[in-house]
N, C-alpha and C positions, 0 to 999 in steps of 0.2 A: 334553978331559976333560969339558966340559959336555955334549957329544954322547953320550959313553959313559954319563954319569950319567943323562941323559934316557932313553936306551934301556933302562937297567936299571930305572928307575922304571916305564916302560911295560910291561916284561916282568913285573914284579911285580904291576902292576895287572891285566893280562890274566889272570895265573895266579889271582889272587883271584876275578876275575869268573867264570872257568871253574869254580872250586870252588863258588861260590855257586850258579851255574846247575845244576850237577850235584846239589847238595844239595837244591835246590828240587824237582827232578824225582824224587829218591829218596825224599823225604818222603811222597809220595803215589804209591806204586808201582802201585796198581790203575788210577788215572787215567792215568798215564804209559803203562802197558801197553795200555790200551784205545785211546788215541789213536795209539800206535805201530802197533797192529794195523790200525786204520782206514787209516793212511797206507800200510801195506804192501799192503793190499788194493787201494787206488787205484793204487799203483805197479805191482803185479802185473797189473792190468787194462791199464795203459798199455803195459807190456813185452809181454805176451802178445798183445794185440790188434794192436799195431804189428808184431810179428814175424809174426803170422798173415796180416795184409794184405800185408806185404812179400813173404812167401812165396807168397801167392796171385798177386800181381802178377808175380813172377819166373816162376812156373809158366805164367801166361798169355802172358808175353813169350816164354818158351822154346818153348811150343807153337805160338805164332803166327809169331814171327820166326825160329824155328829152321829153318824150311823156306823162307825167303825172304831176300833181301838187305835191308839197311837203307836203301840208296840205289841207285837205278837211273838210269843215264845212257843216253839214247837220242839218235838223230839228230834234228836240228831238224825240227819238224813242218812240213808243207807247207801253204801258204795260197794262196787265189786272188789273182791280181794284177788289180786293177780299173783301168780307164782313168781318167786324170785327169779331174776334173770341171771344165768351163769356169767361169770367173768369172761370178758373178751368175746361175748356173744351178742348178736343183734336178733331181736324177735319182733316179727311183724304181727300185730294183733288187730282184730276188728272187734271193738268193744261196744256193746249196747248199754245205755244207761240202765241202772237197776230200777226195777219197779218199786215205788214207795208204797208199802202196805200201811194200813191204818195202825198206828202204834201209839202207845201212851207215853207220857213224860215220866221218867223214873223219879221217884221221891218228890212228886209234884207238891205234896203238902209242905215239905221242908222248904222247897223253893218259894212257894207262896208266902210262908211265914217269914222267910228271910227278906223278901222284897217288901213286905209290909212295914219293915223297920225304916225304909227310906222315905223321908218326908216328902221328897219331890214327886213320888209316885202317888197319885190321888186314889187309884183303884187298881187292885190286882184280882182279876176275876177268872176262876177256872171255867173251862168250856170243853165239852166233848162234841165233836162235829163229825158227821159221816153221811154217806149217801143212803137213800132209801126210795121207795116208791109209795106215793099216796094214791089211794083209790076210793072212789065212791061210785058204786054201780059199775058201769062199763067204762067210766072215765078214769084214766090213770095219768100221773104226772111224776116226773123225777124231782125229788126234793132233797134238801139238806137238813138233816136232823140237828137241832141245836139244843144240847142239854146244858142248862144253866143253873147257877145258884142265884135265885131272884134278887136277894139282898145285895150281893156283890155286883151282879150284872147291871143293876140300876145305875152304877157309876160309869158304865160303858154306854149303855143306851137306856134311857128311861122309857120302857115300852108303854107304860101307862099313858104317856103323853101322845102316843101315836095310835091309840086304839080308836077304831071307827065304829065298832059294834061289839056288844058283849061286855065281858069283864076280864080283868087281869087275873089269871089263875094258871099256874103250871104245877100240877101235882101228879099223883099216881094215875089219874084218868083224864086230865085236862091238858089241852095244847092251845097254842096261839098260832094262827096262820096268817099269811099275807093276803092283802086284798085281791091281788091278781090271781093267786092260787085259788082263793075262794070263788072267784069269777069263773076260772077255767073248770073247776070241778062242780060248780053249782052248789056251793056250801053257804050256810048261814050259821050264825052263832047258835049253839045248842045242837047242831047236827053231829052225826057220827062220821068218823074218818078212819079208814083202815090204813095202817102203815106196815110196809113189808121191807125189811132190811136184808132179805136173803137168808139162805141156809135155814129155812123154816122158822125164822124169827119174825113173827107177826103179832100185831095187837090192834085193837079197836079203841080209839080215843074219842072223847067229846071235844068239840070245838068250842072252847070257852069264850074266845074273843078273836076279832079280826083286826089286824093292824095295817097301817100304810106308812112305810118309811120314806116314800118318795123316790125310791130307786127301783125300777121295774124288775131288775134281776133279783133283788132281795125280796120284793113283794110277791114274786112268783115262785120262789123256791124255799124260803125259810119256814121251818116249822119248829117253834119253841116248845120245849117240854122240860120237865124236871131232870136234874142231873142223873139220878138213879135210873129213871125210865130209859134215858138215852144209853146209859151204860149197859143195861140189859139188852136192848134192841141191837146194839152194835157189838155185843159180845166183848165188852171191855170192862169187866167188873172192877169197880174201885178206881178206874183210871180216868184221866182226862187227856185230850189230844192237844189242847192249846191253853196257854195262860195269856189273857189279854190285859193290857195295862193302859192307863191314861195318866199323863203327866201335866204339870202346871204350864210349862212353856213348851208348846208343840214343836217349836223349831229347835229344841234340844233333844228331840226324839232319837236322832241318829247317834248322838254322843252317848246317850244312856243305853241304847241298843248295843253299842260296842262294849260298854262297861259290863252289861249283863251277860254278854257272850263270854267275856273273860271270867266272870264270876261263876257261871253255871256250866259252861261248855256246851250249851244247847244251841239250837238253831234259832236265832233272834232276828226279826225283821221289823224295821220301823216304817211308818207311813211314808217317810221321805224316800225310802228305797222302792217301795211298791207303787208310789204315785209320782214318778219322776217328772211327768209332764206338768202336773199340778204345781210341783215345786218350782219348775222353770218359769211357769206363768207368774207365780207369786214373786219370784226374784226379779223378773222383768218389770213387774209393776213397781216394785221398790226402787229399782234403778231409774225408772221413768220419773218417779217422785223426786229423787235426788237431783236428776238433771233439771227438772223444772225449778227446784229451789236454787240451783246454781245460776241458771240463766236469769231468773227474776232478781236474784241478789246482784248480779252483774249490771243489770239495767238500773237498779237502784243506785249502785255505786257510781255509774257514769252520770246519772242524773244529778246526784248531789255534788259530784266533783265539778260538773259544768257550772252549776249555780254558784258554788263557792269560788270557782275561778273568776267568774264575772264579779262576784262580791269583792274579791281581793283587789281587782282593778278599780272598782268603784270606791273602795275605801282606802285608796293609796294615801291620800292626804291625812286621814284620820290615823292610819297606821304610823305615818311619819311623826305626827304630833305625839302619839303615845310613846314612840321610841325616844323622842326628844325629851319627854317628861320623865324618862327613867325606866320605862317598861323594858324588861329583858326580852330576848328572843324567845325564851321558853314561855313567857307569859303570852306573847302574841301567838305562839304556836298553840297554846292551850285554848285561847279564845276561839280559834277557828275549829279546833277539834271538838270543843264544846258545841259549837254551832252544828257540826255534822251529827253529833250524838243526839242533840235535842231534836233536830229534824227527823232523825230515825225513830226516836221515841214517840214523838207526836204522830208521825205517819203510821207507825206500827200499831199504836193504840186504836186509832181510827180504823185501820185495816183489819185488826182482830174483830172489832165490832161489826164491820161489814161482812167479814167471812162467817162470823157466827150467825148473822141475820140470814145470809144466803143458805146456810145449812138448815136453819129452822124453816125457811121457806121450802127447801127440798123435802124436809121431813113432813111438812104439812100437806104435801101433794097427795091426791087421792090414791093413785096407783103408783107404788114404788116397790123396787126389788129389795131394798134394805134401808136401814135407818143409820144416819150419820150421828156418831157420838163424839163429843169433844172431850179431850183430856187436858188438864191444866198444863202438862208438860208440852203439849203440842202448841198451845198459845204462847207459853213462855219462850219456847225455842224460836218461834216466829218473831217475837219482840227482840230477842237477843240477836238474831240474824240481822234485823233491820238496824239496830243500834250499832252493831259491829260494822255493817256496811257503811253507815253514815260516818263513823270515825275513820275507817279506812279511806273512804272517798275524800275526806277532808285533809288527809295527810299531805298530799302534794301541794294544794293551794295554801295550806297552813305553813308549810316549810318555806314556800315562796314569800309569803307575807312576813315571816319572821326574819328573812334575810335582807329585807329592804334596809337601805342606808337611810337614816332619818333625814339628812339634808336633801338627798336626792328625792325622797318620797314627798317631802313638803313642797319642793320646787316643781314636782311632776304635774300638779294641777294648778 
């Protein structure tokens, strides 16, 4: 019974505090409207800029990583074996790095099957890659042969989506070539192409299709063919030179690369290691977003604090009357904290709506580089930041109001 009675008194107290807070806000509608609009502008900036930068990052990642694997596994690199140095002797040596010949990954099928068991890895695709010359008539070009398993490689790059001409086919006699290579050699879908991998390993293939990945280096060099045909041309029967992986969270690539290195002992490289400048750019954009959030939140805090500080002075007599009628310091404190929270909530809801409208206006523009997508967590975080800023801003004025002496407060006005 005592617990039920205490809960009822607490409920009644909170209800009274809510009514007083709403009454204080309604008594000066212009002031409340202005601060709410200021908060909404700040929230709209947070929402729109965050969505804009996230959309830009996603576009950069899609354009950059859409045509490459997140993690690449290669055979262990070769090193020079030096003679043991006798004790108490110093040896001066001039060592040249050892040339890395084309070599296969030992037991690559077992490694592939073991990695297939990790749910975080979306795709594990074997690849055999090596140099060759492509020739049509008197025209020759240096190319990279890319032997693939079509079903698995679709998880790395969906080549069908990049075809400009012809059809998707990589089998015993068909290859896919890049648009720039086709232009350099004067090739069209259905033409013949001679491939020379050296050591009298040559073959003539049909150009089944022409793709364009949007990267000139790839479009001018890549020649996709079946895995077995590439193994024959490169004289690596049954072997692959690379295992390519894609994961769910691209920013965890380095962590998983290190884990796979420990698991397999092979040479593993993530996109974060091979694209250091891109990673720095993405991190700089994220830091910029966080700084914008902090400064906008600070402006909201100071705006609410200034308004409530003025409100405390204006409500001095009312505060004194409430204190004289038995309201505790904690109740007065909660009244002003509620005002700060309500201002933050009202302004943030309007700000989210404005930010969403700005994003839709951006997406409806005729020429745009990317599309802004909204996630619920993004909007909820903006609302939470605004409410938290409102409560924090109200803390100092609320404490000042709660410490008023009733007699002095009533006599003040």
